[in-house]
N, C-alpha and C positions, 0 to 999 in steps of 0.2 A: 493442519490447517498447517499453510506455507507462506513464508514471505514476512515471518516473524522474526524476530530477533532474539525471544526468551522464550522459545518452544516450552522447555519442562516448565516453566515458573507461570506460565498463561495456559497451560493444557486444560482446556474446557469452556475455554474463553476466549472472544473475540477480538478482544482490546490489543493493545499496540504495544503496551507499556506495562512490565510488571506492577501488581497491585501494589508492593512494597515502597513503588515511586510515588504513590498518590499524594505522601506527604512532603515529597520533596519538590515536588515542581508545581508552580501555580494551577491555580484553577481553572483557568480557559485553558492549557496547556494539558491538564487530566480529562477536561470533557473531549477537545480533540482528540485526543489518544484512545477514547471509544469508539472514534469511526476507523472504520476495517480498511480505509486506503493503503494500498499494495497488497494487502492480503489474497490468497486464493487457494482452490480445494484444485487437487489432481484428481483425476479416475480415468479407470479405461471401463470401456464397456461397448456390447455388440450392439446394443439398443437402437431401432428405427427411429425411437421417438423418445425423446428427454425433458423429463418436467422438473421443474426448479421452483420450490415454493418457501417462502419466508417472513419474515418479520420483521421492522426495522424501530428505531426507537424513537426519532424525530419525524419532521416535517419531510416528506417528499421530495420536496425541490427549492430555489430559493429562487429570488426574481431575475440574477444573472445565471443560473445553471438550471439545465433541466432536469427531470425525476430519474430519466436512465443515468447521469451522470452522478447526482449526488446519491440517490439510494439505486441505481440499477445493479445488476449483476451482469456478466459479460462471459460468456461463453468461447472458446479459441479452442481448434484442435492439430495434434500436430501430425503433418501430413507430410510425405518425402522430403523429410529435413526441415523441415519451417511450419511457423505455427498459423495456422488460418483463421480468420474469423469465422463464426457460426451466427448465421443470423437468427431470430426467432420472434415468436409473439409473447406481446406483456401485456400486464396488467395490473395498475397501481389501485390497490385498494386495501382493506385492512391486513388482508394477507397478499402479496408479493407474489404475481405468478410468472415464469417463464416458460413459453413450450416451442422445444425443438421438433421438428417433424419431419419426416420421409428423407431419414439422414440414409444416405449411402454406406453402409456398413456393413457387409459381406466378411468382417474380421472384428476383432475387437481394437480399438482405438483408443490413443490418449486424449485427454481432455482436460483441457485448464478453466476453470470457473472462477473468475475476479468478482470478489466482494465492492460493496458500494465506497464511495471513494469518502463520502459526507454523512454516512450515515453509519449508526450502531447496526448490530445486528443481534436480534432476540436468540433467535431459532433458525433451522434452517434444513430444507430435506431438499433432496435427490432422488428424484423417481423415474424408474424404465419399468418396461413389461415385465412380469413372473419368469417366462423363459426367456428376459436375457440376461449376460453377465453382468455384473458389476463387483469393479473391487478401488478402493483406495490409496492412492500409490502414495510410494514413501518420500519424504522431503528428499532432495537434493543433497548430496554429501559435498560438492563446492561450496567455498568460501563466498561469503557476500560483499556485494557494495553496499556500502550503508550510506544513506545521503538525509541527511539532514538540513531542513529548508520551511521556507515558507506555504502561502496557498498553492503558490506555483508546483514544488514539490508535490502537496497532498494529492493535486490533480486536478485543481480549477483552471479553467472552466471547463474542462472535457465533455464531451456528449457520451462517452461509456469509458467504464474503471479502465478498460484497455486501452485508452488513448490518451490514459496521462503519459505523462514520459518517461518516468520511472519502469512503468511495464512496458513502455517501447522498448528502451535502452534491456531491458530484461530479455525481453523476447528476441533483440538484436543479436545481442553476445554469449545468450545461452546460459546466464550465472544469475545465481539468487540476488537481489537487489531490496535491502532493507527501504520500507517507505519511513521516513520521520521526519513529514512533513509537517507543519501546524501554522493553519492559516490565522494570518495576522500574528504568528508566535514565534516563529524562527528567529531566535534573537542569540544566539550562542550562549546559552544559560550553563553552567557549571554542571549540573544535574545532569542533563542531556546527553552533554559531552563526556561524564564519567561513565553513563549509562553504556554510550557506546565502545569503550572500552573493554567494556563485558564480551561484547561479541567477536570472533577470531576473522577479522573483516579481510578481504581483499585491497580495500582501499575503502577509503573514505572523501564524500565528496560536504561540504558544504559550500549552502547554497543560499544563505539568510542576509543578505545584503538587501534586499526589498523589503524585510523589515525593520532594519535601521538607518533608514532615510530621514526620519525627522531630524531636521539638523541643531532644534531644540534640545527634544530629549536625545538625542544620540551625536554630539558633536563630534569632530573627524576625528579629534583625541581618542574619543573612549569607542569608537567605532574601533579604531587603529588596535588600543588594548583588547578590547575583545576577540577582535582576531588571533593576536599572537600569543593572548592565553588558552581560546581556544587549540591552537595549535600546541603548545606545550603537554595541553592536560594529555590528549591522543600521541603524543612523542611520545611521554614519560611511562608509559602501560605499554604501547603500541611502535617502538622507534622504526620500525621497518616496515611499516605498512606507509603508502603513498597516501599523499592529502591534495586532495583538489580544491582549492579556490576558486569560486565564481565569482564574480562580480556585475551589476547591472547599473546603469543610468539611471539617477533618482531625476524628477519633475517631469514636466511637461514642456 
């Protein structure tokens, strides 16, 4: 599995944060860390038909976001130097299934399967015909961009996992992007920032302002303090890594 900042600590699991952080972050953050936003699996195959089967931990959809975004997977193939979307047929039942048929694959191709944005994965299987090859790809050695943000970064309300903006950025730049978006809970908190310094990042993006817009809970002075403290935490450990601060107009 790729798209994770702590692959050795999270080996064998689909969660986004190491188990050691469960007692360090607020319960809502930990619950959202069990969503697989930004995570994906890469494999090569010459199969003409690919089947994906998996189970999820929560509800398939939300009132404002479809099942294909909340709980769906999303398949891309690398062709002629760029990533191309692979349409498939899907079914959301006790077992979620995606089938990709009649693929023009005379040679083995590289595929990227994005996991659900707003759900956890219990188990997952990728199947091809017995006479087809299938090999899972190793993670890219490139240093990642690490994004800490809100529901916008997590992927709300994309219709497919590959349409979350962090995934689009990842394919456009062809470098890894770690998604630490936590819906309603991107608040520039020290436990997440300290954990980010453990990642040998290419750059940090702090995109938390939309969750700090309540002027009662987060007056201007508090927001300013959180931004300054966040930069200080990252700078102390990673002084040479660029930090991109984003902002957003809050209100109607």
